[in-house]
C-alpha positions in Angstrom: 0.0 0.0 0.0 1.5 3.3 -1.1 2.2 5.8 1.8 0.5 9.2 1.6 3.0 11.9 0.9 3.9 14.3 3.7 2.4 17.8 3.7 4.7 20.9 4.1 4.1 23.3 7.0 6.0 26.5 7.1 7.1 27.8 10.5 8.2 31.5 10.5 9.7 33.0 13.7 12.9 35.0 14.3 13.6 33.1 17.5 15.0 29.6 17.3 13.5 28.5 20.6 10.0 29.4 19.3 10.6 27.3 16.2 11.8 24.4 18.3 8.7 24.7 20.5 6.4 24.7 17.4 8.2 21.6 16.0 7.8 19.8 19.3 4.0 20.5 19.3 3.5 19.7 15.6 6.0 16.8 15.3 3.3 14.2 16.1 1.4 15.2 12.9 4.1 13.4 11.0 4.3 16.1 8.4 7.2 18.0 6.9 8.0 21.0 9.1 10.0 23.7 7.4 11.7 26.5 9.3 12.2 30.1 8.3 13.9 32.6 10.6 12.8 35.7 8.7 10.3 37.0 6.2 12.8 36.9 3.4 13.7 33.3 4.1 10.0 32.4 4.2 9.5 33.9 0.8 12.4 31.9 -0.6 10.8 28.8 0.7 7.5 29.7 -1.0 9.3 29.9 -4.4 9.9 26.2 -4.6 7.4 24.6 -2.3 3.7 24.6 -1.6 2.5 24.7 2.0 -0.7 23.5 3.7 -0.4 26.3 6.3 2.0 29.0 7.4 2.5 29.8 11.1 3.8 33.4 10.9 5.1 35.4 13.9 3.9 39.0 13.8 6.8 40.7 15.7 10.1 40.1 13.7 13.0 42.4 13.1 13.4 43.8 9.6 10.3 42.5 7.8 7.5 41.9 10.3 4.7 39.4 10.0 2.3 41.8 8.3 4.8 42.8 5.6 5.7 39.2 5.0 2.0 38.2 4.7 1.5 41.1 2.2 4.3 39.7 -0.1 3.0 36.2 0.3 -0.5 37.3 -0.9 1.1 39.2 -3.9 2.4 35.9 -5.3 0.0 33.9 -7.2 1.3 30.5 -6.0 0.8 31.4 -2.4 -2.1 33.8 -2.6 -4.5 31.3 -1.0 -2.1 29.6 1.4 -3.6 29.8 4.9 -1.6 32.0 7.3 -1.9 31.8 11.1 -0.4 34.8 12.9 1.4 34.2 16.2 2.1 37.0 18.7 3.1 37.5 22.3 1.4 41.0 22.5 -2.1 42.0 23.2 -4.5 41.1 20.3 -6.2 44.4 20.0 -9.0 44.9 17.5 -6.7 47.0 15.4 -4.1 44.3 15.1 -6.7 41.6 14.5 -8.3 43.5 11.6 -4.9 44.2 10.1 -4.0 40.5 10.2 -7.3 39.4 8.7 -7.1 42.0 6.0 -3.9 40.3 4.9 -5.7 37.0 4.5 -4.8 35.5 7.9 -7.0 32.6 8.9 -6.2 32.8 12.6 -4.5 34.9 15.2 -3.0 33.1 18.2 -1.6 34.6 21.4 1.6 33.2 22.9 2.2 31.2 25.0 0.3 28.7 22.7 -2.0 26.0 23.7 -0.5 22.9 22.1 -3.9 21.3 21.6 -5.4 24.3 19.9 -2.4 24.9 17.7 -2.3 21.2 16.7 -6.0 21.1 15.9 -5.8 24.2 13.7 -2.8 23.1 11.8 -4.3 19.6 11.3 -7.4 21.2 9.7 -5.3 22.9 7.1 -3.2 19.9 6.5 -6.3 17.8 5.9 -7.7 20.6 3.7 -4.5 20.6 1.7 -4.6 16.8 1.3 -8.2 16.7 0.2 -8.2 19.5 -2.3 -10.1 17.2 -4.6 -13.0 16.8 -2.1 -14.3 20.4 -2.6 -17.4 19.9 -0.6 -15.6 18.4 2.4 -13.0 21.1 2.2 -15.7 23.8 2.1 -17.4 22.3 5.1 -14.2 22.2 7.0 -13.5 25.8 6.1 -16.9 26.8 7.4 -16.1 25.0 10.6 -12.8 26.8 10.8 -14.4 30.1 10.1 -17.1 29.4 12.8 -14.3 28.7 15.2 -12.6 31.9 14.3 -15.8 33.9 14.8 -16.1 32.2 18.2 -12.6 33.2 19.1 -13.3 36.8 18.1 -16.4 36.7 20.1 -14.5 35.4 23.1 -12.1 38.2 22.8 -14.9 40.8 22.7 -16.6 39.0 25.7 -13.4 39.0 27.7 -13.1 42.7 27.4 -16.8 43.4 27.9 -17.2 41.0 30.9 -13.8 41.7 32.5 -14.0 42.3 36.3 -11.4 45.0 35.9 -11.6 48.2 33.9 -9.4 48.3 30.8 -8.2 51.4 29.0 -5.8 52.3 26.3 -4.2 55.8 26.0 -2.1 57.2 23.2 1.1 59.0 23.6 -0.7 62.4 23.6 -2.8 61.3 26.6 -6.0 60.7 24.6 -8.1 57.7 25.5 -8.6 55.3 22.6 -10.5 52.5 24.2 -12.3 51.7 27.5 -14.4 48.7 28.5 -17.7 48.7 30.3 -16.2 48.0 33.7 -13.9 51.1 33.3 -16.9 53.2 32.5 -18.8 51.9 35.7 -15.8 52.6 38.0 -15.3 56.1 36.6 -19.1 56.8 36.5 -18.9 57.8 32.8 -20.9 57.0 29.7 -19.1 55.2 26.8 -18.6 58.5 24.8 -17.5 60.4 28.0 -14.9 57.8 28.9 -13.1 58.5 25.6 -13.2 62.3 26.2 -12.1 62.4 29.9 -9.0 60.9 31.5 -9.3 58.6 34.5 -7.4 61.2 36.6 -10.5 63.4 36.4 -12.5 60.7 38.4 -10.0 60.6 41.2 -11.3 61.9 44.5 -10.3 65.6 45.0 -8.2 64.8 48.1 -6.2 62.2 46.2 -6.0 63.9 42.8 -2.9 65.9 43.5 -1.0 62.8 44.4 -2.5 60.9 41.4 -1.4 63.6 38.9 2.1 63.7 40.4 2.7 60.0 40.3 1.2 59.6 36.8 3.4 62.4 35.5 6.5 60.7 37.0 5.4 57.4 35.4 5.0 59.0 31.9 8.5 60.5 32.3 10.2 57.4 33.6 8.4 54.8 31.6 8.3 52.1 34.3 5.3 50.0 35.3 2.7 51.9 37.3 0.7 50.7 40.3 -1.1 53.1 42.7 -4.2 53.1 44.9 -6.6 56.1 45.0 -10.2 56.9 45.9 -12.4 57.5 42.9 -15.6 59.6 43.2 -18.3 59.5 40.5 -20.7 62.3 39.6 -23.3 60.5 41.7 -21.2 60.8 44.8 -20.1 57.1 44.9 -16.7 56.7 46.5 -14.6 53.6 46.0 -11.0 52.6 46.3 -9.4 51.7 43.0 -6.0 50.2 42.1 -4.6 51.7 38.9 -2.1 49.7 36.9 -0.5 50.6 33.6 2.4 49.6 31.4 3.9 51.2 28.3 2.8 49.7 25.0 5.7 49.3 22.6 6.1 48.4 18.9 8.4 45.7 17.7 11.1 48.3 17.2 10.6 49.5 20.8 8.7 52.6 19.8 6.2 53.9 22.3 2.7 53.4 21.0 0.8 54.4 24.1 -0.2 53.0 27.5 -2.5 50.1 28.4 -3.9 49.9 31.9 -6.5 48.5 34.3 -8.7 49.9 37.0 -9.6 47.4 39.8 -12.2 48.1 42.5 -10.5 47.2 45.8 -13.0 48.8 48.1 -13.8 45.5 49.9 -10.1 44.8 50.3 -9.5 48.2 51.8 -12.5 47.8 54.2 -11.1 44.4 55.3 -7.7 45.9 55.8 -9.2 48.6 58.0 -11.2 46.1 60.0 -8.0 44.1 60.4 -6.0 47.2 61.4 -8.7 48.1 63.9 -8.6 44.6 65.4 -4.8 44.8 65.7 -5.1 48.3 67.4 -7.7 46.8 69.8 -5.5 43.8 70.5 -2.5 46.1 71.1 -4.5 48.4 73.3 -5.8 45.4 75.2 -2.3 44.0 75.6 -1.0 47.4 76.8 -3.9 47.6 79.2 -3.2 44.1 80.5 0.5 45.0 80.9 -0.4 48.2 82.7 -2.8 46.2 84.9 -0.1 43.7 85.8 2.3 46.6 86.4 -0.3 48.2 88.7 -0.8 44.9 90.6 2.9 44.5 91.0 3.3 48.1 92.1 0.5 47.8 94.7 2.0 44.6 96.0 5.4 46.3 96.3 3.8 49.4 97.8 2.0 47.4 100.4 5.3 45.7 101.3 7.3 48.9 101.4 4.7 50.7 103.6 4.2 47.8 105.9 7.9 47.1 106.5 8.6 50.4 108.4 5.2 50.2 110.1 6.2 46.8 111.5 9.3 48.3 113.1 7.5 51.5 114.3 4.5 49.6 115.9 6.8 47.0 117.4 9.1 49.5 119.1 6.0 51.6 120.2 4.5 48.6 121.9 7.8 47.8 123.6 8.1 51.4 124.8 4.5 51.2 126.2 4.8 47.8 127.8 8.3 47.8 129.3 10.5 50.2 131.2 13.6 50.6 129.1 16.9 52.1 130.0 18.1 55.2 128.3 20.1 53.3 125.8 17.3 51.1 124.7 14.8 53.9 124.7 17.2 55.9 122.4 17.5 52.9 120.1 13.8 52.5 119.9 13.2 56.2 119.2 15.9 56.1 116.5 14.3 53.1 114.8 10.9 54.7 114.9 12.2 58.0 113.5 14.3 56.2 110.8 11.3 54.1 109.6 9.0 57.1 109.8 11.4 59.1 107.6 11.6 56.1 105.2 7.8 55.9 105.0 7.6 59.6 104.5 10.0 59.4 101.6 7.9 56.7 99.9 4.8 58.9 100.3 6.7 61.9 98.9 7.8 59.8 95.9 4.2 58.8 95.2 3.0 62.4 95.5 5.7 63.6 93.2 4.7 61.0 90.6 1.1 62.1 91.0 2.1 65.7 90.4 4.1 64.7 87.4 1.2 62.7 85.8 -1.2 65.7 86.4 1.4 68.2 85.1 1.4 70.1 88.4 5.0 69.7 89.5 6.3 73.3 89.8 9.8 74.6 90.2 10.9 77.6 92.4 13.7 78.6 90.1 16.7 80.9 90.7 20.4 80.9 89.9 21.9 77.8 91.7 25.5 76.9 92.3 25.8 73.1 91.7 28.7 72.7 94.1 26.6 73.5 97.1 23.8 71.3 95.9 26.0 68.3 95.4 27.8 68.8 98.7 24.5 68.9 100.5 23.4 65.7 98.8 26.6 64.0 99.6 26.4 64.9 103.2 22.8 63.5 103.3 23.8 60.1 101.9 27.0 59.5 103.9 25.0 57.8 106.8 23.7 55.4 104.2 27.2 54.6 102.7 29.0 54.2 106.0 27.3 51.0 107.3 28.0 49.3 103.9 31.7 50.6 104.0 31.1 52.1 100.5 33.8 54.6 99.5 32.4 57.9 98.3 34.8 59.7 96.0 34.2 63.1 94.4 35.8 65.0 91.5 34.1 68.3 91.4 35.2 71.1 89.1 34.8 74.3 91.3 34.8 76.5 88.2 31.4 75.2 87.1 29.1 78.1 87.0 25.4 78.4 87.9 22.3 76.8 86.4 18.8 78.1 86.4 16.7 75.8 88.6 15.1 74.8 91.8 17.8 74.1 94.4 15.6 71.7 96.3 14.7 69.7 93.2 18.3 69.7 92.0 19.4 68.3 95.3 16.6 65.7 95.0 18.1 64.6 91.6 21.6 64.1 93.0 20.3 62.6 96.2 18.1 60.0 94.3 21.0 59.0 92.1 23.4 58.7 95.0 20.9 56.6 97.2 20.2 54.5 94.1 23.9 53.8 93.6 24.5 53.1 97.3 21.5 50.7 97.4 22.7 48.6 94.5 26.4 48.6 95.4 27.6 45.7 97.6 29.5 46.2 100.8 33.0 47.6 100.3 32.1 49.0 96.9 32.8 52.4 95.4 30.6 55.3 94.3 32.2 58.2 92.3 30.6 61.6 91.8 31.9 63.8 89.0 31.0 67.4 88.1 32.4 69.0 85.0 31.7 71.4 82.2 31.2 70.1 78.6 30.6 72.1 75.4 27.2 72.1 73.6 26.5 71.4 70.0 28.7 72.8 67.3 28.3 76.4 66.3 26.7 77.2 69.7 28.2 78.9 72.8 25.9 77.0 75.2 27.8 75.0 77.8 26.5 72.3 80.1 27.2 71.1 83.6 27.7 67.4 83.6 27.0 65.3 86.7 28.0 61.7 86.8 27.3 59.1 89.4 29.4 56.0 88.8 29.1 52.8 91.0 30.6 49.4 91.1 27.3 47.8 91.8 25.2 45.0 90.3 24.7 46.9 87.0 21.8 46.9 84.6 20.9 44.2 82.1 20.7 45.1 78.5 17.0 44.1 78.4 16.1 46.4 81.3 18.3 49.4 80.4 15.8 51.0 78.0 13.1 50.9 80.7 15.2 52.1 83.6 13.5 55.6 83.7 10.0 54.3 83.3 7.5 54.7 86.2 6.9 51.6 88.4 9.6 49.7 86.5 11.9 47.4 88.5 14.4 44.9 87.2 13.1 42.6 89.9 9.6 43.0 91.3 9.3 39.5 92.8 8.8 38.8 96.5 12.3 37.4 96.6 13.9 40.6 95.4 17.0 41.7 97.4 16.4 45.5 97.1 13.4 47.5 98.3 11.8 50.5 96.7 8.8 51.4 94.5 10.6 51.9 91.2 9.8 55.6 91.1 13.0 57.4 92.0 14.6 57.3 88.5 11.3 58.2 86.8 11.1 61.3 89.1 14.7 62.1 88.4 14.2 62.0 84.6 11.2 64.3 84.8 13.0 66.8 87.1 16.0 66.9 84.8 13.7 67.5 81.8 11.9 70.3 83.7 15.4 71.9 84.0 15.9 71.6 80.2 18.5 68.9 80.7 19.0 65.3 79.7 19.8 62.1 81.6 21.4 58.9 80.4 22.1 55.5 81.9 25.0 53.3 80.9 25.9 49.8 82.0 28.0 47.0 80.5 25.6 44.5 82.0 24.8 42.6 85.1 27.6 42.8 87.7 29.4 45.6 85.7 28.2 48.6 87.6 26.3 51.6 86.2 26.9 55.2 85.3 24.1 57.8 85.3 24.9 61.1 83.5 22.9 64.3 84.0 23.5 67.4 81.7 22.1 70.8 82.6 22.5 74.0 80.6 24.7 76.5 82.4 23.7 80.2 82.7 25.5 82.2 80.1 28.5 84.2 81.4 28.0 82.7 84.9 30.9 82.3 87.3 31.5 79.5 89.6 31.9 81.5 92.8 31.3 79.4 95.8 31.0 82.5 97.9 27.7 83.4 96.1 25.9 80.2 97.0 22.3 80.7 98.1 21.5 80.2 101.7 19.0 77.4 101.5 18.0 75.6 104.7 15.4 75.4 107.3 14.8 76.4 110.9 17.0 74.2 113.0 16.7 75.8 116.3 14.5 78.3 118.0 14.5 80.1 121.3 13.6 77.6 124.1 10.1 79.0 124.4 9.3 81.0 121.3 5.6 80.7 121.8 5.5 81.6 125.5 2.0 82.6 126.6 0.4 81.9 123.2 -3.1 80.4 123.3 -3.4 77.7 120.6 -6.6 75.8 119.7 -5.9 72.4 118.1 -8.8 70.7 116.2 -8.3 67.0 115.0 -10.5 64.0 115.3 -7.5 61.7 115.7 -6.6 61.4 119.5 -2.9 60.6 118.9 -2.5 63.6 116.6 -4.3 65.9 119.1 -2.1 64.7 122.0 1.1 65.1 119.9 0.3 68.6 118.8 -0.8 69.7 122.3 2.4 68.3 123.8 4.5 70.0 121.1 3.0 73.4 121.5 3.3 73.2 125.3 7.0 72.3 125.0 7.4 75.6 123.1 5.7 77.5 125.9 2.2 77.8 124.5 -1.1 77.1 126.2 -2.7 74.4 124.0 -6.4 73.4 123.9 -7.3 70.3 121.8 -10.8 69.3 120.7 -12.1 66.6 118.3 -14.9 68.4 116.4 -16.1 71.6 114.7 -18.8 72.2 117.3 -16.4 71.9 120.2 -13.9 74.3 118.6 -16.6 76.9 118.0 -17.7 76.6 121.7 -14.1 77.1 122.9 -13.7 80.1 120.6 -16.9 81.7 122.1 -15.7 81.2 125.7 -12.0 82.0 125.6 -9.6 84.1 123.6 -7.5 82.2 121.1 -4.4 83.5 119.3 -4.2 80.9 116.5 -6.2 77.9 115.2 -4.5 74.7 114.1 -7.1 72.5 112.3 -7.2 69.2 110.4 -9.1 69.3 107.1 -10.3 65.7 106.9 -12.6 65.0 109.9 -15.7 63.0 110.3 -19.2 64.7 110.2 -17.8 68.2 109.6 -14.4 69.0 108.1 -12.0 71.8 108.5 -13.5 73.7 105.6 -16.8 73.9 107.5 -15.0 75.1 110.6 -13.1 77.9 108.9 -16.1 79.1 106.9 -18.2 79.3 110.0 -15.4 81.0 111.9 -14.9 83.6 109.1 -18.6 84.4 109.2 -18.3 85.7 112.8 -17.5 89.2 113.8 -13.9 90.1 114.5 -14.5 90.5 118.3 -16.0 87.0 118.3 -13.0 85.4 116.7 -13.8 85.9 113.0 -10.2 87.1 112.2 -8.2 84.5 114.2 -5.2 83.3 112.1 -5.6 79.7 111.1 -3.3 77.0 109.7 -4.7 73.9 107.9 -3.1 70.5 108.5 -4.0 67.8 106.0 -2.8 64.6 104.3 -4.1 66.0 101.0 -1.1 67.5 99.4 -2.2 68.4 95.9 -1.8 72.0 94.7 -5.5 72.4 94.3 -5.9 71.3 98.0 -3.6 74.0 99.1 -5.4 76.6 97.0 -8.8 75.5 98.3 -7.6 75.8 101.9 -6.3 79.3 101.4 -9.5 80.3 99.6 -11.6 79.0 102.4 -9.9 81.3 104.9 -6.7 79.6 106.2 -3.5 81.6 106.2 -1.2 78.6 105.6 -1.4 75.0 104.6 0.9 72.2 105.9 0.9 68.6 104.7 1.2 65.6 107.0 3.2 64.0 108.4 3.9 67.1 110.6 7.5 68.3 111.0 7.4 70.2 114.4 10.1 72.6 113.3 8.2 73.6 110.1 4.9 74.0 112.1 6.5 76.2 114.8 8.2 78.3 112.1 4.9 78.6 110.3 3.1 79.8 113.5 5.9 82.3 114.0 5.5 83.6 110.5 1.7 83.8 110.6 1.7 85.7 113.9 4.8 87.7 113.0 6.4 86.9 116.3 9.8 88.5 117.1 11.7 85.2 117.3 15.4 84.8 116.4 15.8 82.1 113.8 19.0 80.3 113.2 19.5 79.2 109.6 21.7 76.3 108.6 
């Protein structure tokens, strides 16, 4: 049986790899596959051979597919040879029409579907083989044409039904094509979409950014991808992602831009919901962390307040129940006083933090010489260093000038840093204190005083170092911790330093390596470090033996211990003290006997000190309406002091009561001629 001759198939593509791919797909047909790497070579092949079909690449250097097809059609021998165009670029209507005008029977987009390509080529091979069977060939051609029409319809349907908007813009910025989805997103009619650019549909608040980014894209020629809000004429606002790429010819010439608009409103809403969830989770975690910190702080606070109370109450009971000798009594009183001072310091720290949080911590500023401040702080901490045999060394530059600040608060800064260093330095260690002048930033004449407290203590871990100045933070807040305290001192120091326009830093090489705290404060311009000009800051340390001799004092407090203490104290200073527990009793005393000064607690049961002073000030002068009065209270906020003064008190003193300060205040209010020694 004679074998049927093979049919020739011409493969035209300038890229060898594409030809090999076509051969691999079509090899199973068993036909004769002829390669041509250019239009000219394809024409040479057509001079001597007839082909069942030509697979012709559109984009080729020199003579492109369209030009080659034109020449093929101009030759009588190949005028009716089927041509299938192949392209890797978008099959726009314009390119399709041009191909079909040249007699193409199909237009395939790379990458090719092997099955589709094989089926199409097989049709033309069979047509070529059965040229004698005209009817069958015509039927097959009708089928091929129907398939081609379906392909074209699919292309149109793809554009019409695409879920994203599609647009094509020429190099002048004019819109040449838009699909229905584009028109919906922009809120434009088909004719309007060709007259207006998509930029005109961008929300007014985003339009400036859109114009700027699109202009950069046109200039640079890279791919474009941005997200904007679009607003239609009907007021509909949606989020849209705009993408675009340059459209180039085979020679690399810019033909225009093709792009898409994708509605991403739902995605944006989901992102916002997710971001809100993350924010809520973060806030919840922060709240939980703050709550844990609060619980830890309250536990530590309870421990720190109860510890000195245990000693104070214990010694008090011993003093009441047993007759102690002078040495034991002195020891007991020293312990009570020491623990009371410790508890008072804890309370002062808490109150300072409260003032800081409320923004009510105020400075009484003046020119301050730091040498005197530091020497006072050093003297105050020596009793803490001596029991631990800690060596205190100083290197103070006496030429350091003055700073503008509050001397009491500056001393508090140095005192806190020193006590902190002593607390965390083991027995036999060393604490160094340096004071020097350092220059400011370049091109400025500002100089700074630098205070450094350097210890050989336990150091600070790298994990805790960034948190060392935070409120309520402690490297060890467990019940087994070896150092007491509330974790407030360094937070207070940082705030005080910042109030003085300074800065503070902590350095440590790690656990067991010691720590260095550095404070920098701006020096007064042209100030001189003259130790002879130090301010005389101090308090009343001694008074005449009986500065209040013959003075009649009325004490009002509902706490019996406080009444007894104040009565005893005033009598020790030579006054006649009367103590009562209520407002009514106080008014009764004032009606019966002349009183020189009133000392009243604010917080009392039934009627408070405000009630007493208001009722007193409503009386006539001869009935006691003008008696000087001092308020005693555990409420130490600035607004509490102002309220007491507004109510009619001349002075306000916070508890716990310092006898020296109270006596000095009485002397001041009554303007008594008492000699005061200042230290």
